[in-house]
N, C-alpha and C positions, 0 to 999 in steps of 0.2 A: 428556668426563668420564663415567666409569661410577661409580655409587654402589650399594653393597650395603645394602639395607634389610633388617633382621632384625626379624621379628615374634616377639619373644622369649617362648618358652614352654618354656624349658629344652631337653631333648632332642627335644621336639616342635616346635621353632621352625621357622617358614617363612622361606625366603630369597628375596629379590627383587633382581634387578639391573636398575637403570634406566639406560639409555644416553642420555646427554645430548649425544652427538657431533652435530655440525652435520648436519642432514638426516636424522637417525635418530630414530625414535620407537618404541622397543622396550622390552619388559619381560620378563625371564626370571623364571619362578616355579619354584623348585627345592625338591624334596622333601627333608626331613630324613632320610629312610630310605635314601638313596643310600649305599652302602658304599664307603669308601676303605680298601682292604685289609680289615681285620676290624672296623673302627669305622664307625658311621654318621656322616653329616655332622652330625646333631643332637648325637650324643654328643661328637664332636670339638669342637663349639662350646662345650660345657660344661666341657671339660677344659683348654683353653688360653686365654691372653689373646687378646683380639679382634685385636690386631695380628698375632699369629702365625696365628690362624685365617684372616685375610684373605690372608696369604701362601700358606698351604696351599690355600685356596679358588682363588686365582688360578692356582696351579700345576696343580691338579687338573683344571680345566676350560679351561685355556689362555686365560683372560680376565684382562686386567690391571685389577684393581680396587684402588684405593688409598683411596677414601673410603667411609665407612660411617655409617649412621644406625640406631640400635637403639631400638625401641619395645617395652617390656615389655607383654605381654598384660594384666597386672594394672593397668598404668597406663592402657591404652586403656579397660578396663572402668570404671576410676575416672572417666575423662573422660565416658563414657556416663552414669554415675551423676550427675555434676555438671551436665551441660548437655543430655544426650540424652533422659532420661526425662521423660515428661509427668506430669500430676497424679495419674494412676492408677498411677504407678510402672512404666509400660511405655513401650516405644519402637516406633513403627511401622516395620516392615521388610517388604520384598517378597521372598518366598521363590520362587525360580525353578524348583524341582523338588521332588518328594517324596523325602525321605531320612530315615534314622534316625541321630540323633546318638549316637555311642558314649559320650560323657561322661556322659549321664544317661538314655540309652535312649529318649529322646523321639522320636516320629515327627513331623517337620515336613511340612506339606502345602503344595503350591504355591498361591501367592496372597498377598494382603496380610494380614499378621499383626501382632499386638501382643505384644511379648516383654518378659518381665521380665529383669533383669540376669543371673540364673542361666541363663535360656534363651539369652540372647545369648552367654554364656560357652560353652555347649555348641555353639551354632550356628557359632562361629568356631574351635573347637578342631580341630587338624589330625587328619585321618583320610582313608582311602580309602573312598569311598562304596560302597553295595551294588552299584551298577552298574559298579564297578571304575574309576571316574573320580576325579580329584583336584580336584573342583569347590570344595573348601574354600578354595582360593586366591581364587576369585570372591567367596565369602562374606566372607572377611577384607577384601578390597578394598572390598566394598560397605559394610561397617560403617565403615571408615576414611573412605570418601567421604562417608557421611552425617554423620560427625563434622566433616569438613572444611567442609561446607556450613554447619554451625551455628557454626563458630568462626573460619574464615579466609575473607576476601574476596580474590579474585585480583588484588591490587595489590602493587606492589613495596614500598610503605610497610608492608604487613602482614609482609613478610619481615624488614625491619629492626626493626619494632616487636616482633615475636615471637621474634627471634633468641635472646635470653636465656632465654625460656621453652623453646625447643627444646633448648638446651644443658642446662637444668635437669632436664627431664623425660625425656630420652633420652640414650643414650650416642652420641657423635658426634665425629668429627674434622673435621667441616665447619667452615670458617671463614666469616666474613661474605661474602667474595668468592664462595665456593662456593655459599652460600645464595642470593646474588643471581643467580648463574648458573643455579641451579635455578629461581629465580623467573622469569627472563627466558625460559628454555626452556619453562616452563609457560605463560607468557603468549603466547609465539609460537605454540605448538602449539594452545592453546585446547582445543577439543573434537575435534581431529583424532584419527582412529582410531589406536589404539596396537596395534602388532604384539606380541601376547602369546604366549609360548612356554613350555609346561610342560616341565620337565626331571625325569624322562623324559617324552617325548611320548606321547600316547595310542596304544595298539596296539603299543608297543615294549617292553612289560614283562609279566612274569607275576606272579601273586599267590600267596601261600602260604596254603593251606588255605581254609576257608570264612569267611564274614563273622563277626567283624571280620577284614578282610584286612590283610596285611602285604606290603610290596614284596619280591619274591623276585629274579628275574633280569631284567636289563636288556639289550636288544640295542642296544648303543651305536652299532653301524654304521647303524642306522635313525634315529638322533637327529642333529639339526643341531648341537646342543651335545654334545660328547663328553667322557667321562672318559678321562684318559690310560690307555693299556693297561697300563702298569706298575703302576697303582694298583688294578687290578681284583682282586677276591678270588680 
């Protein structure tokens, strides 16, 4: 089973595909700037119902994905506010490299930091960094992992107990059986290393102009996950 996880930030949403197929432990992290004809993936996401987007997405990348889970960035920040912030109104976060956040112009420095909610918002907002890398996916996953540690224990009972909450605070077509399958997959894999692939992969694309960068051309022949040739601009 493959599940599309959308970290919803409108046209700047990040797209993740988690493969739960037996023996597979992979995660695709897909840029919203990829163009399908003249429209970016992020723009398409905002223009059509999720069911139609899922069909377009599956066709574009030749990946059959029927299940989805949507988490709005604003809801994730609300979760941080409710259970992640400490008494001083900040949350401890480990920053893994120096970079400038485009949302507020702040320079984050490598090391352990304490961030306000506004800083976390900038920290996880989609962008291509000054070094030309899409490390924002790592930052988004890191914050989600931190929240998971505070709110979810890795037991099947937590899946069933929190199923209604998942349906309430996210968009999803996962049923309880799917959630249990995700839970058993998570428990079976434990801390096993996950194969993470950025789409597009590093050194397979060019950028437009100076920082702040925008995705320009992609050499799909060098990518393991390819966009259908008839959908290229």
